[in-house]
C-alpha positions in Angstrom: -154.9 -60.4 162.3 -152.4 -57.5 162.1 -153.1 -54.6 159.5 -150.0 -53.6 157.0 -149.9 -50.0 156.7 -152.0 -48.6 153.8 -149.7 -47.4 150.8 -150.5 -45.3 147.7 -150.8 -48.5 145.7 -154.1 -49.4 147.7 -155.7 -46.5 147.0 -155.0 -46.6 143.2 -155.7 -49.9 143.2 -159.1 -49.7 145.1 -160.0 -46.7 142.9 -159.5 -48.7 140.0 -161.7 -51.4 141.1 -164.2 -48.9 141.9 -164.5 -46.9 138.9 -164.3 -50.3 136.9 -167.6 -51.5 138.7 -169.4 -48.2 138.7 -168.4 -48.3 135.0 -170.3 -51.7 134.6 -173.1 -50.5 136.8 -173.8 -47.3 134.5 -173.9 -49.1 131.8 -176.1 -51.7 132.9 -178.6 -49.0 134.6 -178.5 -47.1 131.3 -179.3 -50.7 129.2 -182.4 -51.0 131.7 -183.6 -47.5 131.3 -183.3 -48.0 127.5 -185.8 -51.2 127.7 -188.2 -49.1 130.0 -187.3 -50.3 133.2 -186.0 -48.9 136.3 -182.6 -50.5 137.3 -183.9 -51.5 140.7 -186.7 -53.7 138.3 -183.9 -55.1 136.3 -181.9 -56.1 139.2 -185.4 -57.8 140.5 -185.8 -59.7 137.4 -182.0 -61.1 137.4 -182.6 -62.3 141.1 -185.9 -64.1 140.7 -184.3 -66.0 137.5 -181.2 -66.3 139.2 -182.9 -67.9 142.4 -185.2 -69.8 140.6 -182.5 -71.7 138.5 -180.1 -72.3 141.8 -183.6 -74.1 142.7 -183.8 -71.7 145.5 -187.5 -70.4 146.0 -187.6 -66.4 145.1 -189.5 -65.1 148.4 -190.0 -61.2 148.9 -187.4 -62.0 151.7 -184.8 -63.6 149.7 -185.4 -61.2 147.1 -184.7 -58.2 149.3 -181.6 -59.8 151.1 -180.4 -60.1 147.6 -181.1 -56.6 146.5 -180.1 -55.6 149.9 -183.4 -53.5 150.4 -186.3 -53.4 152.9 -188.9 -55.7 152.5 -191.6 -53.4 152.1 -189.5 -51.7 149.1 -189.0 -55.0 147.5 -192.7 -55.7 147.9 -193.4 -52.5 146.2 -191.2 -53.1 143.3 -192.9 -56.6 142.7 -195.9 -54.7 143.0 -195.0 -52.0 139.9 -193.5 -55.0 137.8 -196.5 -57.3 138.2 -198.7 -54.2 137.2 -196.5 -54.2 134.2 -196.9 -58.0 133.5 -193.6 -58.9 134.3 -193.7 -61.2 137.5 -196.4 -63.2 139.0 -196.9 -64.0 142.9 -197.8 -67.0 144.0 -198.3 -68.8 147.5 -195.7 -71.6 148.2 -197.1 -75.1 148.8 -195.1 -75.7 151.9 -196.1 -72.6 153.8 -199.1 -70.6 152.5 -198.0 -67.4 154.1 -195.0 -67.0 152.2 -195.4 -65.2 148.7 -193.3 -66.1 146.1 -192.1 -64.1 142.6 -192.4 -65.7 139.4 -191.1 -64.4 135.8 -193.6 -64.3 133.2 -193.2 -64.9 129.7 -193.0 -60.9 129.4 -190.4 -60.6 132.1 -188.6 -63.4 130.9 -188.1 -61.9 127.5 -187.3 -58.3 129.0 -184.7 -60.2 131.2 -183.3 -62.3 128.3 -182.2 -59.0 126.1 -181.0 -57.1 129.0 -178.8 -59.8 130.2 -177.4 -60.5 126.5 -176.2 -56.7 126.7 -174.3 -57.2 129.9 -172.6 -60.4 129.0 -171.5 -58.5 125.7 -170.5 -55.7 127.7 -168.7 -58.3 130.6 -167.1 -59.8 127.4 -165.5 -56.3 126.0 -164.8 -54.9 129.5 -164.8 -57.3 132.4 -161.0 -58.1 131.6 -160.3 -54.7 132.9 -162.8 -55.2 136.0 -160.9 -58.5 136.6 -157.6 -57.1 136.8 -158.5 -54.6 139.1 -159.9 -56.5 141.5 -156.8 -58.9 141.2 -154.5 -55.6 142.2 -157.1 -55.2 145.4 -156.6 -59.0 146.1 -152.8 -59.2 146.0 -152.5 -56.3 148.0 -154.7 -57.7 150.9 -152.8 -61.6 150.5 -149.6 -59.7 151.0 -148.2 -59.8 147.5 -147.1 -56.5 145.9 
């Protein structure tokens, strides 16, 4: 693979893309805090729901991978959410050593509100994020 020289436009495109990502993440983090939970807890709730909806079992290990956290850090997040009544644990039927995480009704309700906010924000400001990503991708495919 031959790398093309990096141009000023590459820096502009990548900087804009990262800015748009940070804007959305900042919005999402603030929405979580306003709802009384930490941003990583919100991410964990979303990961649990997303895995369950895609027919994958939300184990601590898989959730750690999805959040890009260490296994023990994910376990601590689960502990805090379990204390707040937002998640519960169960043993996997096939492998009793494996712990699965499930949303409770309270966790579902909080996630529903936060997801509605996130989707509204993406519908409003998502096109700028898409344009920024397209500018980066065009460059990586050799079109300017």
